[in-house]
N, C-alpha and C positions, 0 to 999 in steps of 0.2 A: 504494500500500500504506500502511496506517496503521502508524505506528511509535511513536506516543505511548502512554503508559500512562494509565489513568484517573487523574483528579485525586485527591489524597489526601483532599479534603473531600467526596468522593462515595464513602464506604465501603460495603462489602458489608453488607447488612442481614440476611443469613442467618447467624445467630450460630454455627451448627454447622460452617460452612465457614471454614477459615482459609487464607490465601494462604501457601504454603510457599516458593516461589521463582518468579522471573520470568526469561525469556530472550527479549529482543526483544519480539516480538508474541505470546508464549506465556506463560501463567500456570498454575502448578500449585497446586491447592487440595486440602485434605484435610478430610474429615468422618469422624472415627473411623478406621475401617480403609479407607474408600473414598477414592479419588483422582479428581479431576476436572481435565481439561486444557481450557483456554479458549484458542483460537487466533484472533487478530484479523488483519484485513487481506486477506481474500479478495476477489477481483474478483467482481462480480455482473453479471448481464444480458449486454450485448454488450461489456462492457469486456474488454480483452485481459489475459491473465495467468492466474494460478492460480484455478480455480473449485472449488467444493465441491458435494457432493451435495444440500445444502439450498438452494443458490443465494443464500446470505446472506454478509454481511461477516464474521460471527463464527460459529464452530462450537464446540460443547461436546461433549467426549468423557468417558466414564467408564472406569475401569480394571477390566478383567476378568481380569487376569493374577494370578500367584501373589503372595501377600502379601510385601512387602519394605519396607525403610526408604525414606523418601521421596527420599533422595539417590541411590538406585539406580533410581528410576522414570525411564524415558527421557522426555525432553521432546519426543520425535519422534512426531508424530501418526501416522506411517506404521507404527508398531509394531502388530502384529496384536492386541495386548492392549488397545489403545484402541478402544472402541466408540463410534461417533458417536451422540449422543443428540438434539441439537437445534441449530438455528441461529437467528440473529436479525440484524436490521439496526438501526441506531440513527441518530438525526438528526445533523445537522451543517450547516455552511455553508462558504463560502469561507474563513472565519476558522478553521476546523478542526472536529473532531468535537465532538459534544455529549456530554460525559462523564457528565453527570447522567442523560441518557437511556440511555447505555450501562449505568450502574450499575443503573438501574431494570429494563432488559431482562435483565441478568445475574441480578439478584435473582429475577425471575420464573422463569427457566430453572432456576436452582439450587434454588429452592423446589420446583419440579415434580420435579426430579431427586432431591431429598432424599426426597420422598414415594414416588417410584418405587423407589428403593433400599430404603426401609423396607418397602414392600409386597413386593418380591421377597424380601427377607430373611425376612419373616413367612411367606411361602408356602414357602420352602425349609425353614424350621424346622418348620412343620406337616407337610410331606411327610416329613421325617426322623422326626418323632414317630409318624406313621402307619406308616411302614416298620418302626420298632421294635416297634410294637404288633402288626403282622402277623407279624413274625418270632417274637415271644413266643407268639402263638397257634399257630404252626406247630410250635414246639418242644414244647408241652405234649402229653401223651399224650391222645388223643381218648377221650371217654367213649362206649363202645359201649353200645347199648341191651341190657338184660338180657333173657334169655328169660323167659317167663311162669312157668316152673317153678322159676326161681332166686329168686323173690320171697319 
């Protein structure tokens, strides 16, 4: 299991995400109202131990639960409110993990997730606007056609 954190000189390049807290192999990030959980140290392939659905060393989740302060967000990936988004592997050797590669891979996933969250938010907003428009049309009194002798 990986237990080391990424080096401080390999910072996250996705400016909208900020790291809020860390607990062992788990980091919690936030972008506006959205939370992301990054869990390191999964076993892959034929290695014994905990495996994940992506078959990768790292898995990234996003929060779909109710809005709450970050200190109340559980760092437990088993919560039903954490939705698995993607996984990735990164390089390393007998000397240890390649944290620069880790930062690069994490940046790619978080950039993709940021776009995904933005798209989902835009779709939800447009659906809400359309629903409001349909409701307004249904509330208006319909214009019935007039008879020819009423003209």
